[in-house]
C-alpha positions, 0 to 999 in steps of 0.5 A: 828393248832396243834403243830408240832410233833418234835419227830415224824418228826425227823429221830433219827436213822440218827441223832444218827449215826451223833452224834456218828460219830462226824459229828454233835455236841452233844457228851460230851468230858470230865469231867466238872471241874472248868468250862471246860471239861477235861480229868482225871489226870490218862488218864483213860477212859471207853467205853460207850455201848448202851443197844439199840444194844450193840454198843460203843457210845463213850469213856469217861474220867473215874474219880478216887479219885484224880479227885474228889479232883479237883472237890471238890476243884473247888466247894469249891473255887467257894463257898468261893471266887467266886460270886455265893453265894454272888449274889443277889438271883434274879441274881442267878435265872436269870442265872438259867432261862438262863440255862434252855433256853440253855438246851431247845435249845439243847433238841433234842440232850439231848433226843437222848443221854438219849435214846442211853445211857439207852434205854429210848424211845426217845419220853419219853426222849424228852417229859417227861425227858427233860420237867422235867429237863427244868421245874425243872431248871426254877422252882428253878431259879424263886424260888431263890429269894422267900425266907425270914427270921424271926424276932423273939420276943425279948426284947426292947434292942435286936433283934434276926434274923433267916436267911437261908444261903447256906450250902456250897459244895453239892455232888450229886450222881444220878442214871441211870434210869432218868439221867436228871430228878433226877439230876435236882432235886438235883442240881437245888435247891442246886444252887438256895440256893447258894451252889456249886455242884459236881455231879457224874453220874451213870456209865450206863448213863453219857453222857446226864448230862455231856453235860448239864454241858457243856451247863451250861458253855455256859449259863454263870454259873461261873466256879466251880459252877456245876462240873460233874464227870463220874466214878465208884460208888465204887471209885468216889461215895465213895470218895465224901461220905468220902470227908471232904470238902463236906458239904451235900451229896444227893443220889438216888439209892439202899438202900445198897449203901445208908447205905454206904453213912451214914457210910462215913458221920460218918467216915468223917466230919458228912456231912448231907446226904439225901437219896431217896432209893428203893421201892416195891410200892403196887398198890391196886384195890378194887371192887368199883374203879370208872373205873376198865379198867382205873385201869388196864391200869394204872397198866400196865403203872406203871410197864412197863413205862421206862421198869419198871426201876423206884423206884416208879414202881407199881411192886406189884398189889394187887387185891380184889378177886371179880375183880381180874380175870377181872383186870388181864385179862385186864393187860395181854391184855395191856401188849402186847402194851408194847412189846419192840422195838428200843428206837429211833423209835418215836412210841416205848413205851418200850425200852431195860433194861439198860444193859446186866448185868441187863437183866441177873439179871432179868431173873435169879431172875424171874427163881428163883421166878418161881421155888418157885411156882409163875405162869408166866401169860405173857412174861418173855422172852428175845427178839430182841436178834439179835439186840445186845440189852438188851430187856425183854418182859413185864412180869406178874406173880401171885400165889405168896407166900409173901416170894417169891423173886418177891414179896420181892425184888426191881427188877427194871425191867418190871416184875409185881407181882399180889397178890389177897386179900379178904378184905380191912384189908388184902390189907393193911396188904399185902401192908405194908409187905415190908421194903420199903415205897416210894409210893403206890396207891389205887383205890376206889370210896369210899371216906372213904376207900380212907382216911382209906387206904391211912392213913394206908399205910406207904409211902412218896406218896399215889396216889388215883385213879391215879399213878405217878402224881406229881408236882414241888410244892409238895415234893417227898421222902420215909420212912422206907428203902426208905430213908429220905429227900425230893426232889422237892418243897420249902422244897428241897431248905431248905435242902441245907441251914443252919439256922443261929440265929443272936442276935443284942443288940441295947439298 
């Protein structure tokens, strides 16, 4: 017997109407500080608008710098005086596993919030976003008590110990494109390490993570352990970056904002900063790829999934001339399958871009690239404008000069730039002609070429004959202007700890 199709069997449009109207629970009610939802000190609020139809979903408390002070103080008190850091790691892990169980019980309502607030198709929200969050919280809960220290070589009268201790208060600033997945990658390892957290949501997608913070209370996490704020980056993010009582700041977002956080650290308490920043990922297809049709279909998925709003999006498709026309034709044909639609319909593959501002920016950048000589092969139009939503056709452009804005800039939208090369050496050069280094892909049936090219590419992750493969056991992050530090894996827990050396004289 096959498993029930929860997504296909749910009337998401009706469910959304009930949640927005307050007829059923699910909509968060406020900032979460010190174990309870609350308003802002000033009473400030912000209307949250859905890119699905331009409608207001709710009005949320909107934090300012004084609310940051309250949240950091709560996290500091919880770390210094509360039980969290003092619990046996096994007990922290058990609470985190219970937290995952509670999240799972609310999986549908959380998937709905993600779909409403940033336009992710509800099937992707339920099957990918929520699955990732659940697995992440469980993974780090189960890993919490698996750490160990060291006893180093010393004299007969001395003993030297090396231990890892929780670093303290962690500020996490997360983006809107994967509002729960990327939040989980930040707060879960920090909690497992014994730290307390203040997390700032993205302005565009605050609802789902605020609701998760409410569920943390239900799951039994002590007050102050996980605090969540909605607010503007220019005020709330900056206040966290400058705060003298934040020990570590972790950020996923744009390179420009990442630079600001480094300055804030230097100007305040020299807090450690971990940055996962932008990308302009190359996806290289050689004539000896084991399956050119699969390479083309995956190339379309790599740029059109999540409306291209991924830091790892395969936004530069680099094709060897011998197979360029065949692969490009297949990509264009496949693009038709990604025509945007209502994200609350179970069979929608691509929803709107995140908001009207993003849509305007993408169309303006596309116009600029075409004016500079690029050729539009497919798409490029705003569609479904009568819905009030922010929908852009999947778009493919070619005949690109290396200096074209469509090649150089991270667009964060469903726009694919196709470049044609004549050799392996040229493919490596074109792929590397970017200040970013987050991810890359190579399609080849030649094992030697796979090794040569993947080694030559400066990127945190290189996929060979696949794209966007991942696992919680392996780290994720970038090089160059894509940042530093790593999410996921055991390595992530280590980033939220301090090494301590203890010498004991016993002779």
